[in-house]
C-alpha positions in Angstrom: -40.0 -4.7 8.1 -41.4 -3.9 11.6 -39.7 -6.5 14.0 -42.1 -6.1 16.9 -45.2 -6.7 14.8 -43.7 -9.6 12.6 -43.1 -11.3 16.1 -46.7 -10.9 17.3 -47.5 -12.2 13.5 -45.3 -15.4 14.0 -46.3 -16.4 17.7 -50.3 -15.6 16.6 -49.5 -17.5 13.7 -48.2 -20.8 16.1 -50.1 -20.3 18.9 -53.7 -20.6 16.7 -52.7 -22.5 13.5 -54.0 -20.6 11.0 -52.5 -17.6 8.7 -56.2 -16.8 8.2 -56.9 -16.8 12.2 -53.9 -14.8 12.9 -55.4 -12.5 10.7 -58.8 -12.3 12.3 -57.3 -11.8 16.0 -54.4 -8.9 14.7 -56.7 -7.2 12.7 -54.7 -7.8 9.6 -55.2 -9.0 6.2 -53.9 -12.8 5.3 -51.1 -11.3 2.7 -49.6 -8.9 5.3 -49.7 -11.7 7.8 -47.9 -14.1 5.2 -45.6 -11.2 3.9 -44.5 -10.5 7.9 -43.6 -14.5 8.2 -41.9 -14.3 5.0 -39.8 -11.6 5.9 -38.9 -12.7 9.3 -37.7 -16.2 7.8 -35.4 -14.5 5.4 -34.5 -12.2 7.9 -33.0 -15.3 10.1 -32.3 -17.1 7.4 -34.4 -20.0 8.5 -37.6 -22.1 7.4 -40.1 -21.4 10.5 -43.1 -22.4 9.2 -44.0 -25.4 7.0 -47.4 -24.5 5.1 -49.9 -25.9 2.4 -53.4 -25.1 1.2 -54.3 -27.3 3.5 -52.3 -26.9 6.9 -49.3 -25.6 8.4 -46.7 -26.9 11.1 -43.8 -25.2 13.0 -40.5 -27.3 12.0 -37.7 -27.8 14.4 -36.6 -24.3 14.1 -39.9 -22.7 14.5 -40.7 -24.8 17.6 -37.6 -23.4 19.1 -37.8 -20.0 18.0 -41.6 -19.5 19.2 -40.5 -20.5 22.9 -38.0 -18.0 23.0 -40.6 -15.5 21.5 -43.5 -16.4 23.2 -40.9 -15.7 26.5 -39.7 -12.4 25.3 -43.0 -10.9 24.5 -44.3 -12.3 27.6 -42.0 -10.3 29.5 -42.1 -7.1 27.5 -45.9 -7.0 28.6 -44.6 -7.5 31.7 -42.3 -4.7 31.7 -45.1 -2.3 29.8 -47.3 -3.7 33.2 -44.7 -2.8 35.7 -44.0 0.5 34.5 -47.5 1.2 34.0 -48.3 0.6 38.1 -45.3 3.1 38.4 -47.4 6.0 37.0 -50.2 5.2 39.5 -48.7 5.3 42.8 -45.0 5.8 44.0 -42.8 3.2 44.6 -39.6 1.5 43.9 -36.3 3.0 45.0 -36.0 7.1 45.4 -32.3 7.8 44.9 -31.4 11.5 46.5 -28.5 14.1 47.3 -28.8 16.5 49.8 -26.3 18.4 52.0 -25.6 16.8 55.6 -27.1 20.0 57.6 -29.7 21.2 55.0 -31.2 17.7 54.9 -30.5 17.2 59.1 -32.4 20.6 59.7 -35.0 20.9 57.4 -36.1 17.6 56.8 -34.8 14.0 57.8 -37.3 14.3 60.9 -40.2 14.0 58.4 -38.7 11.0 56.1 -40.6 8.1 58.6 -44.2 9.6 58.4 -43.2 10.1 54.6 -42.7 6.6 54.4 -45.4 5.4 56.0 -47.4 7.3 53.8 -46.0 5.5 51.1 -45.2 1.6 51.7 -44.3 0.5 48.1 -41.8 3.4 48.1 -38.0 2.8 49.1 -35.4 5.5 49.7 -32.3 6.7 49.0 -30.8 9.6 51.1 -27.0 10.5 50.2 -26.1 13.5 52.1 -23.1 15.0 51.4 -22.3 18.9 50.9 -19.8 18.5 47.8 -21.9 18.8 44.6 -22.6 15.6 42.8 -23.7 14.8 39.2 -27.2 13.1 39.3 -26.9 11.9 36.1 -23.9 10.2 36.3 -24.2 9.3 39.6 -28.0 7.8 39.2 -29.6 9.9 41.6 -33.6 10.8 40.7 -33.4 14.0 42.7 -31.0 16.8 43.9 -31.2 19.9 46.5 -28.5 22.4 46.0 -28.3 26.0 46.7 -28.5 28.4 44.0 -24.9 29.1 43.6 -24.8 25.5 42.4 -27.1 25.5 39.4 -24.7 25.8 36.6 -26.6 23.1 34.6 -29.0 24.5 32.6 -30.9 21.3 31.3 -31.5 20.2 34.1 -35.0 21.1 36.1 -34.6 23.1 39.1 -37.9 24.1 41.3 -37.3 26.3 44.1 -37.9 25.3 47.9 -36.9 28.1 49.5 -34.9 31.5 50.2 -32.7 31.3 53.3 -31.4 34.4 55.1 -27.7 34.0 56.8 -27.1 36.0 60.3 -23.6 36.7 61.8 -23.3 35.2 64.8 -21.3 34.2 68.5 -21.7 33.3 71.2 -22.3 36.1 73.5 -18.9 35.5 75.7 -17.1 35.4 72.9 -19.0 39.1 72.2 -18.0 40.3 75.6 -14.4 39.1 75.6 -13.9 40.9 72.2 -16.5 43.5 71.7 -19.5 43.6 69.2 -18.9 44.4 65.7 -20.6 47.5 64.6 -19.5 47.7 61.4 -18.3 44.9 59.1 -14.9 46.4 59.2 -14.9 45.5 62.7 -15.2 41.9 61.8 -11.1 42.2 61.1 -10.1 42.0 64.4 -12.6 38.6 65.4 -11.4 35.2 64.9 -13.3 33.9 62.1 -15.1 30.3 61.4 -15.3 29.5 57.3 -17.8 26.8 55.9 -15.5 25.1 53.2 -18.5 24.1 50.9 -20.7 27.6 51.0 -20.8 30.5 48.6 -19.5 32.9 50.5 -16.4 30.9 51.8 -13.5 33.7 50.8 -15.8 37.1 51.6 -18.4 38.2 53.5 -20.5 40.4 52.0 -22.5 43.4 53.8 -25.3 45.8 52.4 -26.7 48.9 53.9 -28.5 51.4 51.6 -26.1 52.3 48.6 -23.1 50.6 50.6 -21.8 47.4 50.1 -18.5 46.1 52.2 -16.6 43.1 51.8 -14.9 41.0 54.7 -12.0 39.0 53.6 -11.6 35.8 55.5 -9.2 34.6 57.4 -9.9 31.6 59.5 -8.4 29.1 61.8 -11.3 27.3 61.7 -12.0 25.6 58.2 -14.7 22.9 58.1 -16.9 20.9 55.5 -19.9 20.7 58.1 -22.1 23.4 59.3 -23.3 21.6 62.5 -19.4 22.1 63.2 -19.2 25.8 62.0 -22.2 25.8 64.6 -20.2 23.8 67.3 -17.9 26.6 67.1 -20.1 29.6 67.8 -21.3 27.4 70.5 -18.1 27.0 72.0 -17.2 30.6 72.5 -14.1 30.3 69.7 -15.5 33.1 67.4 -18.1 34.6 64.6 -19.7 33.1 61.5 -22.0 34.0 58.8 -24.3 31.0 58.9 -27.2 29.9 57.2 -30.3 31.3 59.9 -32.2 27.9 60.1 -28.8 26.0 61.9 -29.2 28.7 64.7 -32.6 29.9 64.7 -33.0 27.9 68.0 -29.5 29.0 69.7 -30.3 32.8 68.9 -33.7 32.2 70.4 -32.6 30.6 74.1 -29.3 33.2 73.8 -26.8 30.4 73.4 -25.6 32.4 70.3 -25.7 36.6 69.2 -26.1 37.7 66.4 -24.2 41.2 65.3 -24.5 43.9 62.6 -28.1 42.8 62.1 -28.8 46.5 60.7 -26.6 45.1 57.9 -27.7 43.0 54.8 -26.3 39.8 53.9 -25.8 36.6 52.2 -29.1 34.3 51.1 -29.0 31.5 49.2 -32.2 29.6 47.4 -32.2 25.9 47.9 -33.7 24.4 45.0 -34.8 20.6 44.0 -32.8 19.3 40.5 -34.1 17.0 38.7 -33.0 15.6 35.3 -36.6 16.6 33.4 -40.4 17.5 33.6 -41.6 15.0 31.5 -42.9 11.3 32.3 -42.2 12.9 35.6 -42.4 9.4 38.2 -44.6 9.3 40.9 -42.0 8.6 43.8 -40.3 12.3 42.2 -43.8 13.6 42.1 -44.5 13.0 45.6 -40.5 13.6 47.5 -41.3 17.3 45.6 -44.0 18.2 47.2 -42.9 16.8 50.4 -40.0 18.4 50.3 -42.0 22.1 49.2 -44.0 21.0 52.6 -41.0 21.1 55.0 -38.4 23.2 53.9 -41.8 26.4 54.6 -42.1 24.8 58.1 -40.1 25.8 61.1 -36.7 24.2 61.2 -36.2 21.2 63.7 -33.7 22.0 66.6 -30.0 19.6 66.9 
């Protein structure tokens, strides 16, 4: 027995008061209608309809069952309508996880404009540099660096490649000297970002040479903005994503070093569970992120 079909048949028979009329409305044969009713009664173990060759009537049990079947089928229809509407325009609540500094520098200032464009959409933006399980924790989307793409079952959309830069305050280099090779960093004070992909080793490349410097930091912190504050305060040197300090480098508050060496870069991705039946709320936010990651970073 197809239970859903049987419920629709029972409702139609009860509303129309006729097996034949129900058969015509549903596009079924009269025997098929009778069979569905009989199988439904057998499944429930009660008689739902008393019928003779001339007339039919719901039993008391049938009246009770009709009441709940009608409510259930109407609720299901409303649910399908609601889903149909969400497929047409962005609506509902979008839950996003993103690293704090990445969000603040790359796109958070544009969020009010984004939400103004989609008045039926709500955004829950969780800023945390720690890795989250987006399926277990109920997120629609997360932003991650390339070093954190360990789950191949997720879909990854590339947003931008972010280079790193070694820098410090000009006053710090004036006191301690400007490094000319990676080996010179061993004599300097390091500031370490604990959630980065280069926590313990800073790697530099030039032509065929690769040099690695072990990070020995007096100050380790879980915020890239705190790393930048330490650099601004003249505490030491650090390897930090360029967008986080670009304005400081431009206005002379910070100064880069080892510019003739290539160093770490990270690719940021938008991660989401599946590309099938992608909800409009996710699709428009992906487009928003792509645009924001490819503009000049904001000043903080």
